[in-house]
C-alpha positions as CSV (number, residue, x, y, z in Angstrom):
1,X,0.4,9.2,-6.2
2,X,-2.2,7.0,-4.5
3,X,-2.2,3.4,-4.0
4,X,-5.2,1.7,-4.4
5,X,-6.4,1.0,-1.0
6,X,-8.6,-2.5,-0.2
7,X,-11.3,-1.8,2.0
8,X,-10.6,-5.0,4.0
9,X,-6.8,-4.8,4.3
10,X,-5.5,-0.9,4.2
11,X,-2.6,-1.4,6.3
12,X,-1.6,-4.4,4.1
13,X,-1.9,-2.4,1.0
14,X,0.0,0.2,2.4
15,X,2.8,-2.0,2.9
16,X,3.2,-3.6,0.1
17,X,3.0,-0.2,-1.6
18,X,5.5,0.9,0.6
19,X,7.9,-2.2,-0.2
20,X,7.6,-1.0,-4.1
21,X,8.9,2.3,-3.4
22,X,12.7,1.8,-2.4
23,X,13.0,4.8,0.3
């Protein structure tokens, strides 16, 4: 599963996506 990366803020999107998944 790959999160939708926003061109303007890829890092911010990744952090948000990572927060949704409990590790």
